[in-house]
Each structure stands twice: as C-alpha cells, then as structure tokens.
N, C-alpha and C positions, 0 to 999 in steps of 0.2 A: 670902133669895130662895128660892122654891120650886124645888127641884132637879128636879121632874117637869115643870116648865114647858117648853114647846117653845122651842128656841133662837131662832126667828124672832119670838117674842113678847117676848123680853127687851129692854125699852127703858127700864129703870129708871135714874134719875139718882142722883147722889151716891155712886156706887160707888167703892171703893178697890182698890188692888192686891190686898189680901187677898181681897176678894170675887171679883176676876178669877181669882186663883190657885186658888180653891176651886170654880170652876165644874165641873159634871159633864162628863165626857168624852162629848160627843154627836157626835163626828166633825167638828164645825165648828171654824173658827178665828175668833178675835175680836180686836178692839183695844178699849182703854179710852180714850175721847176725852172729856176734860174731865168725867170721872166717869160717862159714859154708855157702855154696852156697844154696840159696833157689830160686826155679823157681816161677816167678810171674804168675798170671792167664793170660788167653788169652787176646786179645785186649779188652780195656774197652767197656762197653755196650753203646748203643746210649744215654740212660739216663745219664750215667756218663759223656759222652762227652758234652752233652747240658749243664749240671751243671758246668762243668769245663770252658766251653766257657763263660757262664753267669758270673761266678765269676771273670774270668780274665778281661772281658770287664768292669764290674762295678768297680773293684779295680783299673784298669788302669785309669779310668775316674778321680778319685780323688787322686790317690797316685803315679802316674807314675813320677812326678817331684821330689819326695823325695825317691822313692824306686825302686829297680829292682823287677819286678814281673815275675817269671819264672814258666813254666808249664812242666809237664812230656812230654817226657822222659828227665830226667836230673839226673846225679849222685850226690847224697848228700853224700860226703865223710866225715864221722864223726870221723873215725880213720882208721888205716891201716887194721883193721879187721871188719869195719862196714860201709857198703855202702848201702844207701836206695834210693828208687825211689819215692819220694813224688809226689802228684798230682799237688800241687801249693806251691810256697814259695815266701816270701817277704824278701828282704834284703835292709836295709837302705843304702843310697848312701855313708854315712860315713864309712860303713863296706864293701865297694865294693871289698876290697882286698881279701875277701874269695871266690870271683868268679874268677876261673882260667880256663885255657883251658881244664882241666880234668873235671871240674864241679864246685860244691860248696864245699869248703873245710873248714868246720866249721858250727856252728849253725846259721841258718837263724833267723830272728826276728819272723816269722810266718810260720808254716807249716799247710797245709790243706790236708786232706785225704777224699776222697769220697768213701763211703762204697759200696761194692758189696757183694752178698751172699758168694763168695769164699774168700773175704778178711776181712770180718767184725771182726772176732776174732783177726786176726793179727793186724788190725788197732786199735782195742780197748784195746789190751793188750800188744803185743810185741812192736809195734811202740810207743805206749803210754809210755812205760817204757824207750825205747831207746831215744826218743826225750827229755824226762825229764832228763835222765841221762847226756846227752850231752849238756844240757843248752838251748834248744829251748824255749824261753820265753812263746810262745803262740802256742797252737795246737787246730785246729778245726777238728771235725769229722762231715761230712755231710752225712745224711741218706736220700737217695732218696725215700725209701719206706714210711717212716713216715714223710718225709718233715721237718726234724729237723736239727739244727746245734748245736752241743755241743761245748762249748768254755772252754778250759782248760788253766790255767795260772800257771806259777811258781811264788812263793813268796819267797823273800829272797834267802838264800843259799840252800834251800831244792832242792833235785833232784827228786821231786815228784810233780805232778800236783794237783791243786785244781779245782774242777768244778766251773767255774765262772758264767756261764749262759747257759741255754738251750733256743734256739729260735725255735718257731714252728708256730706262728700265722702270717698270711700274713701281718698284720699291724705292726709286730715287726721290729725293726731296729737293726742290729748288729753293735755294737761299740766295741772298744778295749781299755783296760786300758793302753796299751803301744804304740799303733799306732794311733795317733790323727786324721789322714786323713781318717780312716775307718769309714764309715757310710753307711751300706748296707741294704736296705729293703729286708726282707726275700722273698717277692714275686719276686724280681729280681733274686734271686738265682735259683728259680725253674720255671722261666719264660718259657713258651711254652711247658712244659712237658705234660700238658693236651692235647696238640694237637697231640701228638704221639699216634699212634695206635699200641701198643705193646701187643703181646700175651704172 
C-alpha cells in the first residue's frame, strides 16, 4: 500500500491486520471490514461522549471487579481480516486472555455502539451481522436521538441476534441475561444530555 495515498482513497481489498496496523498516522480512524479498509466518521459528537462516559461510569460501579470495561478507541480483532472499533466492551475476568497488547483478540461478552447519523446504518446492519457471526453474546445499540437502548442477544449456536428488549422509559432498568452485575437505570445512560445546548 502506498503510504502517501490519501486516506479517503484507500479502498483496497484483501487487507490483513498487519496492513491495518502499519497504516500511516494520518489523523483518521479506520476499521477493517472483511479485508477492506473503511474510514470511520470524524470524532464522536458531544452527545456521544456524554453517553459513553455515563455508561462507563455506571457499569464500572457495579461490574469492575468481575469484568474489564474498555472504551474507544480500542481495536477489536475478530479475525485477520476483521478489526472493529466499538464504543464500549465488557470482558469477564476469566476471559482476560483475549486482551493483548494489540487490543482485544476475540469476542467480548458485551459490545455497545452509540449511534450517530453517519454510523446508524453500519451499527444496525454491518456491525450487527459481524458481532453475531463472531460470537459476541450481547450487543446494545444506543440511540441518542430517540433515547432508546436496543438489546440483542445470541441464543444457542445461532450466529444471529434476537431482539431481547428495547428500553426507552426513564424508569426502565437495563439488565442482562448473561451479565448478572448489570442493572442500569435508563435515566443514567442519558444523564445531563438535556443540559447541553446543541444546535
């Protein structure tokens, strides 16, 4: 790959993690999707960051002794041709071997993606399919606009998610069929968003 090539022109196929890891630092963020490099959107919005911080804080309160809770940017290396950049992941301490110097090498117990206008279709289709295929047991999609959390879970040997629950009321509490320490009031996920004056 020509390192002088502009980032938005990089569309080559058949790339591997090594190609991805050796990309020049051009200030952009990428994912490797089935061997093809895809540029991520610009830096996350203020809303996105508030939600990410809220989730990280409340999950750490109840789960940090049993799980590693990691937030973006972090490489989730699912195969030599598939590297994603999830917003938040949880990995049980007993599975800590998948956390390496390179990033996370294997399926986390939970992946959370926070939607933005530029990533919504990717998060709801491409990533949904990828995370299910590689065995991520639970996948949450957080929608800042509609203030909802979709919870998708794998059942049995299927490599396809079932919609387990949709949370959207302030009095709702998010729990997990797989992660017993999770008990998150929806109002905590979207805490302080109403204080932002965003145009």
